[in-house]
PDB file of N, CA, C and O in Angstrom:
ATOM      1  N   ILE A   1       0.825  -1.197   0.000  1.00  0.00           N
ATOM      2  CA  ILE A   1       0.000   0.000   0.000  1.00  0.00           C
ATOM      3  C   ILE A   1       0.866   1.256   0.000  1.00  0.00           C
ATOM      4  O   ILE A   1       0.529   2.236  -0.665  1.00  0.00           O
ATOM      5  N   ALA A   2       1.948   1.241   0.718  1.00  0.00           N
ATOM      6  CA  ALA A   2       2.817   2.422   0.772  1.00  0.00           C
ATOM      7  C   ALA A   2       3.365   2.772  -0.612  1.00  0.00           C
ATOM      8  O   ALA A   2       3.461   3.946  -0.967  1.00  0.00           O
ATOM      9  N   GLN A   3       3.722   1.748  -1.389  1.00  0.00           N
ATOM     10  CA  GLN A   3       4.244   1.994  -2.739  1.00  0.00           C
ATOM     11  C   GLN A   3       3.161   2.595  -3.639  1.00  0.00           C
ATOM     12  O   GLN A   3       3.446   3.500  -4.423  1.00  0.00           O
ATOM     13  N   LEU A   4       1.925   2.103  -3.534  1.00  0.00           N
ATOM     14  CA  LEU A   4       0.824   2.639  -4.323  1.00  0.00           C
ATOM     15  C   LEU A   4       0.552   4.090  -3.932  1.00  0.00           C
ATOM     16  O   LEU A   4       0.334   4.934  -4.801  1.00  0.00           O
ATOM     17  N   THR A   5       0.562   4.384  -2.643  1.00  0.00           N
ATOM     18  CA  THR A   5       0.352   5.758  -2.184  1.00  0.00           C
ATOM     19  C   THR A   5       1.440   6.674  -2.720  1.00  0.00           C
ATOM     20  O   THR A   5       1.147   7.793  -3.143  1.00  0.00           O
ATOM     21  N   GLU A   6       2.676   6.228  -2.713  1.00  0.00           N
ATOM     22  CA  GLU A   6       3.774   7.043  -3.240  1.00  0.00           C
ATOM     23  C   GLU A   6       3.602   7.280  -4.738  1.00  0.00           C
ATOM     24  O   GLU A   6       3.850   8.387  -5.216  1.00  0.00           O
ATOM     25  N   GLN A   7       3.188   6.275  -5.476  1.00  0.00           N
ATOM     26  CA  GLN A   7       2.945   6.441  -6.911  1.00  0.00           C
ATOM     27  C   GLN A   7       1.826   7.451  -7.154  1.00  0.00           C
ATOM     28  O   GLN A   7       1.921   8.279  -8.061  1.00  0.00           O
ATOM     29  N   ARG A   8       0.772   7.386  -6.352  1.00  0.00           N
ATOM     30  CA  ARG A   8      -0.328   8.337  -6.492  1.00  0.00           C
ATOM     31  C   ARG A   8       0.144   9.754  -6.185  1.00  0.00           C
ATOM     32  O   ARG A   8      -0.265  10.703  -6.854  1.00  0.00           O
ATOM     33  N   ARG A   9       0.994   9.902  -5.189  1.00  0.00           N
ATOM     34  CA  ARG A   9       1.530  11.230  -4.862  1.00  0.00           C
ATOM     35  C   ARG A   9       2.364  11.774  -6.013  1.00  0.00           C
ATOM     36  O   ARG A   9       2.297  12.964  -6.321  1.00  0.00           O
ATOM     37  N   GLU A  10       3.139  10.919  -6.644  1.00  0.00           N
ATOM     38  CA  GLU A  10       3.952  11.339  -7.791  1.00  0.00           C
ATOM     39  C   GLU A  10       3.056  11.769  -8.962  1.00  0.00           C
ATOM     40  O   GLU A  10       3.349  12.754  -9.640  1.00  0.00           O
ATOM     41  N   VAL A  11       1.982  11.038  -9.192  1.00  0.00           N
ATOM     42  CA  VAL A  11       1.048  11.396 -10.269  1.00  0.00           C
ATOM     43  C   VAL A  11       0.380  12.729  -9.945  1.00  0.00           C
ATOM     44  O   VAL A  11       0.231  13.570 -10.831  1.00  0.00           O
ATOM     45  N   ALA A  12      -0.025  12.938  -8.695  1.00  0.00           N
ATOM     46  CA  ALA A  12      -0.659  14.202  -8.293  1.00  0.00           C
ATOM     47  C   ALA A  12       0.300  15.370  -8.506  1.00  0.00           C
ATOM     48  O   ALA A  12      -0.114  16.419  -8.999  1.00  0.00           O
ATOM     49  N   GLU A  13       1.555  15.212  -8.150  1.00  0.00           N
ATOM     50  CA  GLU A  13       2.557  16.264  -8.379  1.00  0.00           C
ATOM     51  C   GLU A  13       2.691  16.555  -9.868  1.00  0.00           C
ATOM     52  O   GLU A  13       2.752  17.715 -10.275  1.00  0.00           O
ATOM     53  N   CYS A  14       2.738  15.513 -10.672  1.00  0.00           N
ATOM     54  CA  CYS A  14       2.862  15.671 -12.130  1.00  0.00           C
ATOM     55  C   CYS A  14       1.644  16.405 -12.691  1.00  0.00           C
ATOM     56  O   CYS A  14       1.789  17.320 -13.501  1.00  0.00           O
ATOM     57  N   LEU A  15       0.447  16.006 -12.261  1.00  0.00           N
ATOM     58  CA  LEU A  15      -0.767  16.679 -12.731  1.00  0.00           C
ATOM     59  C   LEU A  15      -0.750  18.154 -12.354  1.00  0.00           C
ATOM     60  O   LEU A  15      -1.078  19.006 -13.180  1.00  0.00           O
ATOM     61  N   ASN A  16      -0.376  18.462 -11.132  1.00  0.00           N
ATOM     62  CA  ASN A  16      -0.320  19.866 -10.725  1.00  0.00           C
ATOM     63  C   ASN A  16       0.689  20.646 -11.556  1.00  0.00           C
ATOM     64  O   ASN A  16       0.431  21.795 -11.915  1.00  0.00           O
ATOM     65  N   THR A  17       1.810  20.057 -11.861  1.00  0.00           N
ATOM     66  CA  THR A  17       2.823  20.727 -12.670  1.00  0.00           C
ATOM     67  C   THR A  17       2.319  20.967 -14.091  1.00  0.00           C
ATOM     68  O   THR A  17       2.462  22.065 -14.629  1.00  0.00           O
ATOM     69  N   GLU A  18       1.739  19.952 -14.685  1.00  0.00           N
ATOM     70  CA  GLU A  18       1.303  20.044 -16.077  1.00  0.00           C
ATOM     71  C   GLU A  18       0.062  20.923 -16.260  1.00  0.00           C
ATOM     72  O   GLU A  18      -0.123  21.514 -17.324  1.00  0.00           O
ATOM     73  N   LEU A  19      -0.783  21.014 -15.240  1.00  0.00           N
ATOM     74  CA  LEU A  19      -2.043  21.747 -15.368  1.00  0.00           C
ATOM     75  C   LEU A  19      -2.016  23.135 -14.736  1.00  0.00           C
ATOM     76  O   LEU A  19      -3.007  23.861 -14.805  1.00  0.00           O
ATOM     77  N   ARG A  20      -0.915  23.508 -14.131  1.00  0.00           N
ATOM     78  CA  ARG A  20      -0.860  24.740 -13.331  1.00  0.00           C
ATOM     79  C   ARG A  20      -1.149  26.021 -14.113  1.00  0.00           C
ATOM     80  O   ARG A  20      -1.595  27.002 -13.518  1.00  0.00           O
ATOM     81  N   ASP A  21      -0.913  26.046 -15.405  1.00  0.00           N
ATOM     82  CA  ASP A  21      -1.135  27.265 -16.185  1.00  0.00           C
ATOM     83  C   ASP A  21      -2.537  27.351 -16.789  1.00  0.00           C
ATOM     84  O   ASP A  21      -2.853  28.309 -17.495  1.00  0.00           O
ATOM     85  N   LEU A  22      -3.362  26.368 -16.517  1.00  0.00           N
ATOM     86  CA  LEU A  22      -4.725  26.378 -17.034  1.00  0.00           C
ATOM     87  C   LEU A  22      -5.668  27.026 -16.016  1.00  0.00           C
ATOM     88  O   LEU A  22      -5.361  27.055 -14.825  1.00  0.00           O
ATOM     89  N   PRO A  23      -6.802  27.541 -16.470  1.00  0.00           N
ATOM     90  CA  PRO A  23      -7.737  28.199 -15.545  1.00  0.00           C
ATOM     91  C   PRO A  23      -8.544  27.182 -14.732  1.00  0.00           C
ATOM     92  O   PRO A  23      -9.757  27.053 -14.898  1.00  0.00           O
ATOM     93  N   LEU A  24      -7.849  26.473 -13.863  1.00  0.00           N
ATOM     94  CA  LEU A  24      -8.442  25.434 -13.021  1.00  0.00           C
ATOM     95  C   LEU A  24      -8.044  25.662 -11.569  1.00  0.00           C
ATOM     96  O   LEU A  24      -7.006  26.261 -11.286  1.00  0.00           O
ATOM     97  N   ARG A  25      -8.868  25.186 -10.662  1.00  0.00           N
ATOM     98  CA  ARG A  25      -8.476  25.160  -9.251  1.00  0.00           C
ATOM     99  C   ARG A  25      -8.023  23.740  -8.942  1.00  0.00           C
ATOM    100  O   ARG A  25      -8.806  22.793  -9.008  1.00  0.00           O
ATOM    101  N   LEU A  26      -6.756  23.612  -8.605  1.00  0.00           N
ATOM    102  CA  LEU A  26      -6.156  22.308  -8.355  1.00  0.00           C
ATOM    103  C   LEU A  26      -5.922  22.112  -6.860  1.00  0.00           C
ATOM    104  O   LEU A  26      -5.762  23.085  -6.122  1.00  0.00           O
ATOM    105  N   PRO A  27      -5.901  20.865  -6.415  1.00  0.00           N
ATOM    106  CA  PRO A  27      -5.639  20.622  -4.999  1.00  0.00           C
ATOM    107  C   PRO A  27      -4.169  20.835  -4.655  1.00  0.00           C
ATOM    108  O   PRO A  27      -3.293  20.674  -5.504  1.00  0.00           O
ATOM    109  N   ALA A  28      -3.914  21.194  -3.415  1.00  0.00           N
ATOM    110  CA  ALA A  28      -2.534  21.303  -2.935  1.00  0.00           C
ATOM    111  C   ALA A  28      -1.970  19.893  -2.803  1.00  0.00           C
ATOM    112  O   ALA A  28      -2.639  19.004  -2.277  1.00  0.00           O
ATOM    113  N   THR A  29      -0.761  19.687  -3.271  1.00  0.00           N
ATOM    114  CA  THR A  29      -0.192  18.332  -3.237  1.00  0.00           C
ATOM    115  C   THR A  29       0.776  18.125  -2.080  1.00  0.00           C
ATOM    116  O   THR A  29       1.444  17.093  -2.011  1.00  0.00           O
ATOM    117  N   ASP A  30       0.859  19.089  -1.176  1.00  0.00           N
ATOM    118  CA  ASP A  30       1.794  18.928  -0.055  1.00  0.00           C
ATOM    119  C   ASP A  30       1.086  18.487   1.227  1.00  0.00           C
ATOM    120  O   ASP A  30       1.603  18.694   2.325  1.00  0.00           O
ATOM    121  N   SER A  31      -0.084  17.885   1.090  1.00  0.00           N
ATOM    122  CA  SER A  31      -0.897  17.561   2.256  1.00  0.00           C
ATOM    123  C   SER A  31      -0.662  16.168   2.831  1.00  0.00           C
ATOM    124  O   SER A  31      -1.194  15.860   3.897  1.00  0.00           O
ATOM    125  N   GLY A  32       0.104  15.329   2.173  1.00  0.00           N
ATOM    126  CA  GLY A  32       0.275  13.958   2.642  1.00  0.00           C
ATOM    127  C   GLY A  32      -0.926  13.080   2.310  1.00  0.00           C
ATOM    128  O   GLY A  32      -1.064  11.982   2.848  1.00  0.00           O
ATOM    129  N   HIS A  33      -1.784  13.558   1.434  1.00  0.00           N
ATOM    130  CA  HIS A  33      -2.998  12.860   1.023  1.00  0.00           C
ATOM    131  C   HIS A  33      -2.633  11.579   0.274  1.00  0.00           C
ATOM    132  O   HIS A  33      -1.546  11.487  -0.296  1.00  0.00           O
ATOM    133  N   CYS A  34      -3.533  10.588   0.270  1.00  0.00           N
ATOM    134  CA  CYS A  34      -3.265   9.332  -0.449  1.00  0.00           C
ATOM    135  C   CYS A  34      -3.697   9.381  -1.914  1.00  0.00           C
ATOM    136  O   CYS A  34      -3.380   8.462  -2.668  1.00  0.00           O
ATOM    137  N   TRP A  35      -4.408  10.418  -2.334  1.00  0.00           N
ATOM    138  CA  TRP A  35      -4.749  10.695  -3.729  1.00  0.00           C
ATOM    139  C   TRP A  35      -5.541   9.600  -4.423  1.00  0.00           C
ATOM    140  O   TRP A  35      -5.213   9.217  -5.546  1.00  0.00           O
ATOM    141  N   HIS A  36      -6.578   9.091  -3.770  1.00  0.00           N
ATOM    142  CA  HIS A  36      -7.471   8.182  -4.497  1.00  0.00           C
ATOM    143  C   HIS A  36      -8.393   8.971  -5.424  1.00  0.00           C
ATOM    144  O   HIS A  36      -8.988   8.405  -6.341  1.00  0.00           O
ATOM    145  N   LEU A  37      -8.513  10.293  -5.181  1.00  0.00           N
ATOM    146  CA  LEU A  37      -9.213  11.208  -6.076  1.00  0.00           C
ATOM    147  C   LEU A  37      -8.327  12.433  -6.292  1.00  0.00           C
ATOM    148  O   LEU A  37      -7.607  12.849  -5.385  1.00  0.00           O
ATOM    149  N   PHE A  38      -8.381  13.003  -7.483  1.00  0.00           N
ATOM    150  CA  PHE A  38      -7.679  14.255  -7.766  1.00  0.00           C
ATOM    151  C   PHE A  38      -8.741  15.223  -8.253  1.00  0.00           C
ATOM    152  O   PHE A  38      -9.091  15.233  -9.433  1.00  0.00           O
ATOM    153  N   MET A  39      -9.247  16.030  -7.345  1.00  0.00           N
ATOM    154  CA  MET A  39     -10.378  16.899  -7.657  1.00  0.00           C
ATOM    155  C   MET A  39      -9.926  18.209  -8.285  1.00  0.00           C
ATOM    156  O   MET A  39      -9.081  18.925  -7.748  1.00  0.00           O
ATOM    157  N   ILE A  40     -10.514  18.495  -9.430  1.00  0.00           N
ATOM    158  CA  ILE A  40     -10.259  19.728 -10.164  1.00  0.00           C
ATOM    159  C   ILE A  40     -11.545  20.538 -10.153  1.00  0.00           C
ATOM    160  O   ILE A  40     -12.628  20.004 -10.393  1.00  0.00           O
ATOM    161  N   ARG A  41     -11.420  21.821  -9.876  1.00  0.00           N
ATOM    162  CA  ARG A  41     -12.596  22.697  -9.933  1.00  0.00           C
ATOM    163  C   ARG A  41     -12.464  23.634 -11.130  1.00  0.00           C
ATOM    164  O   ARG A  41     -11.400  24.185 -11.412  1.00  0.00           O
ATOM    165  N   THR A  42     -13.594  23.788 -11.823  1.00  0.00           N
ATOM    166  CA  THR A  42     -13.636  24.684 -12.970  1.00  0.00           C
ATOM    167  C   THR A  42     -15.076  25.139 -13.184  1.00  0.00           C
ATOM    168  O   THR A  42     -16.020  24.426 -12.844  1.00  0.00           O
ATOM    169  N   ASN A  43     -15.230  26.302 -13.737  1.00  0.00           N
ATOM    170  CA  ASN A  43     -16.564  26.783 -14.092  1.00  0.00           C
ATOM    171  C   ASN A  43     -17.060  26.151 -15.385  1.00  0.00           C
ATOM    172  O   ASN A  43     -18.221  26.316 -15.759  1.00  0.00           O
ATOM    173  N   LYS A  44     -16.178  25.428 -16.064  1.00  0.00           N
ATOM    174  CA  LYS A  44     -16.521  24.793 -17.342  1.00  0.00           C
ATOM    175  C   LYS A  44     -16.411  23.272 -17.219  1.00  0.00           C
ATOM    176  O   LYS A  44     -15.774  22.605 -18.034  1.00  0.00           O
ATOM    177  N   ARG A  45     -17.058  22.743 -16.164  1.00  0.00           N
ATOM    178  CA  ARG A  45     -16.946  21.320 -15.857  1.00  0.00           C
ATOM    179  C   ARG A  45     -17.327  20.434 -17.027  1.00  0.00           C
ATOM    180  O   ARG A  45     -16.568  19.536 -17.391  1.00  0.00           O
ATOM    181  N   ASP A  46     -18.485  20.668 -17.621  1.00  0.00           N
ATOM    182  CA  ASP A  46     -18.955  19.784 -18.689  1.00  0.00           C
ATOM    183  C   ASP A  46     -18.026  19.812 -19.893  1.00  0.00           C
ATOM    184  O   ASP A  46     -17.774  18.775 -20.508  1.00  0.00           O
ATOM    185  N   ALA A  47     -17.514  20.995 -20.235  1.00  0.00           N
ATOM    186  CA  ALA A  47     -16.575  21.098 -21.360  1.00  0.00           C
ATOM    187  C   ALA A  47     -15.280  20.355 -21.046  1.00  0.00           C
ATOM    188  O   ALA A  47     -14.737  19.659 -21.904  1.00  0.00           O
ATOM    189  N   LEU A  48     -14.787  20.500 -19.825  1.00  0.00           N
ATOM    190  CA  LEU A  48     -13.558  19.793 -19.439  1.00  0.00           C
ATOM    191  C   LEU A  48     -13.773  18.291 -19.458  1.00  0.00           C
ATOM    192  O   LEU A  48     -12.929  17.545 -19.956  1.00  0.00           O
ATOM    193  N   MET A  49     -14.900  17.842 -18.919  1.00  0.00           N
ATOM    194  CA  MET A  49     -15.171  16.408 -18.920  1.00  0.00           C
ATOM    195  C   MET A  49     -15.287  15.864 -20.342  1.00  0.00           C
ATOM    196  O   MET A  49     -14.823  14.761 -20.629  1.00  0.00           O
ATOM    197  N   GLY A  50     -15.907  16.640 -21.226  1.00  0.00           N
ATOM    198  CA  GLY A  50     -16.012  16.218 -22.618  1.00  0.00           C
ATOM    199  C   GLY A  50     -14.651  16.116 -23.294  1.00  0.00           C
ATOM    200  O   GLY A  50     -14.385  15.173 -24.039  1.00  0.00           O
ATOM    201  N   HIS A  51     -13.793  17.098 -23.026  1.00  0.00           N
ATOM    202  CA  HIS A  51     -12.443  17.083 -23.591  1.00  0.00           C
ATOM    203  C   HIS A  51     -11.660  15.872 -23.094  1.00  0.00           C
ATOM    204  O   HIS A  51     -11.008  15.180 -23.876  1.00  0.00           O
ATOM    205  N   LEU A  52     -11.728  15.627 -21.803  1.00  0.00           N
ATOM    206  CA  LEU A  52     -10.999  14.482 -21.242  1.00  0.00           C
ATOM    207  C   LEU A  52     -11.540  13.161 -21.778  1.00  0.00           C
ATOM    208  O   LEU A  52     -10.772  12.254 -22.098  1.00  0.00           O
ATOM    209  N   LYS A  53     -12.865  13.054 -21.875  1.00  0.00           N
ATOM    210  CA  LYS A  53     -13.466  11.832 -22.419  1.00  0.00           C
ATOM    211  C   LYS A  53     -13.013  11.596 -23.854  1.00  0.00           C
ATOM    212  O   LYS A  53     -12.754  10.455 -24.238  1.00  0.00           O
ATOM    213  N   ALA A  54     -12.914  12.651 -24.648  1.00  0.00           N
ATOM    214  CA  ALA A  54     -12.466  12.528 -26.043  1.00  0.00           C
ATOM    215  C   ALA A  54     -11.036  12.007 -26.127  1.00  0.00           C
ATOM    216  O   ALA A  54     -10.617  11.488 -27.161  1.00  0.00           O
ATOM    217  N   HIS A  55     -10.288  12.151 -25.028  1.00  0.00           N
ATOM    218  CA  HIS A  55      -8.914  11.662 -24.976  1.00  0.00           C
ATOM    219  C   HIS A  55      -8.794  10.413 -24.095  1.00  0.00           C
ATOM    220  O   HIS A  55      -7.718  10.094 -23.591  1.00  0.00           O
ATOM    221  N   ASP A  56      -9.915   9.717 -23.923  1.00  0.00           N
ATOM    222  CA  ASP A  56      -9.976   8.459 -23.160  1.00  0.00           C
ATOM    223  C   ASP A  56      -9.494   8.609 -21.714  1.00  0.00           C
ATOM    224  O   ASP A  56      -8.857   7.707 -21.171  1.00  0.00           O
ATOM    225  N   ILE A  57      -9.803   9.750 -21.098  1.00  0.00           N
ATOM    226  CA  ILE A  57      -9.468   9.979 -19.692  1.00  0.00           C
ATOM    227  C   ILE A  57     -10.775   9.988 -18.915  1.00  0.00           C
ATOM    228  O   ILE A  57     -11.642  10.831 -19.143  1.00  0.00           O
ATOM    229  N   ALA A  58     -10.905   9.045 -17.999  1.00  0.00           N
ATOM    230  CA  ALA A  58     -12.138   8.905 -17.226  1.00  0.00           C
ATOM    231  C   ALA A  58     -12.270  10.021 -16.197  1.00  0.00           C
ATOM    232  O   ALA A  58     -11.292  10.427 -15.570  1.00  0.00           O
ATOM    233  N   THR A  59     -13.487  10.506 -16.036  1.00  0.00           N
ATOM    234  CA  THR A  59     -13.799  11.499 -15.014  1.00  0.00           C
ATOM    235  C   THR A  59     -15.129  11.129 -14.378  1.00  0.00           C
ATOM    236  O   THR A  59     -15.876  10.306 -14.908  1.00  0.00           O
ATOM    237  N   ALA A  60     -15.414  11.737 -13.250  1.00  0.00           N
ATOM    238  CA  ALA A  60     -16.702  11.555 -12.587  1.00  0.00           C
ATOM    239  C   ALA A  60     -16.937  12.741 -11.669  1.00  0.00           C
ATOM    240  O   ALA A  60     -15.993  13.368 -11.189  1.00  0.00           O
ATOM    241  N   VAL A  61     -18.203  13.040 -11.430  1.00  0.00           N
ATOM    242  CA  VAL A  61     -18.553  14.062 -10.468  1.00  0.00           C
ATOM    243  C   VAL A  61     -18.807  13.319  -9.153  1.00  0.00           C
ATOM    244  O   VAL A  61     -19.791  12.592  -9.013  1.00  0.00           O
ATOM    245  N   HIS A  62     -17.895  13.518  -8.194  1.00  0.00           N
ATOM    246  CA  HIS A  62     -18.015  12.813  -6.919  1.00  0.00           C
ATOM    247  C   HIS A  62     -18.781  13.629  -5.878  1.00  0.00           C
ATOM    248  O   HIS A  62     -19.409  13.064  -4.983  1.00  0.00           O
ATOM    249  N   TYR A  63     -18.730  14.931  -5.993  1.00  0.00           N
ATOM    250  CA  TYR A  63     -19.369  15.798  -5.015  1.00  0.00           C
ATOM    251  C   TYR A  63     -20.158  16.876  -5.751  1.00  0.00           C
ATOM    252  O   TYR A  63     -19.670  17.438  -6.731  1.00  0.00           O
ATOM    253  N   PRO A  64     -21.368  17.169  -5.288  1.00  0.00           N
ATOM    254  CA  PRO A  64     -22.122  18.248  -5.933  1.00  0.00           C
ATOM    255  C   PRO A  64     -21.489  19.598  -5.641  1.00  0.00           C
ATOM    256  O   PRO A  64     -20.762  19.745  -4.659  1.00  0.00           O
ATOM    257  N   PRO A  65     -21.762  20.587  -6.490  1.00  0.00           N
ATOM    258  CA  PRO A  65     -21.203  21.922  -6.224  1.00  0.00           C
ATOM    259  C   PRO A  65     -21.750  22.479  -4.906  1.00  0.00           C
ATOM    260  O   PRO A  65     -22.908  22.251  -4.557  1.00  0.00           O
ATOM    261  N   ILE A  66     -20.920  23.196  -4.199  1.00  0.00           N
ATOM    262  CA  ILE A  66     -21.323  23.849  -2.965  1.00  0.00           C
ATOM    263  C   ILE A  66     -21.589  25.309  -3.285  1.00  0.00           C
ATOM    264  O   ILE A  66     -20.703  26.020  -3.757  1.00  0.00           O
ATOM    265  N   ILE A  67     -22.787  25.744  -3.034  1.00  0.00           N
ATOM    266  CA  ILE A  67     -23.145  27.127  -3.289  1.00  0.00           C
ATOM    267  C   ILE A  67     -23.210  27.848  -1.958  1.00  0.00           C
ATOM    268  O   ILE A  67     -23.975  27.483  -1.065  1.00  0.00           O
ATOM    269  N   VAL A  68     -22.392  28.875  -1.849  1.00  0.00           N
ATOM    270  CA  VAL A  68     -22.341  29.619  -0.590  1.00  0.00           C
ATOM    271  C   VAL A  68     -22.936  30.990  -0.789  1.00  0.00           C
ATOM    272  O   VAL A  68     -22.990  31.781   0.152  1.00  0.00           O
TER     273      VAL A  68
END
């Protein structure tokens, strides 16, 4: 399990590096999290999900939007 967690942390760091210049809200990767989910926030959720699906990247909405 420790090796899998480390691999997930490496992937999360890579995603943050590669996506940092896009208009997205990305999670902080210095939290010691196990990264079973990598949550991205955007005002263009459906467009982003469509783009990722077109490139065979699976996505899902795990949490409904919080309106404050």
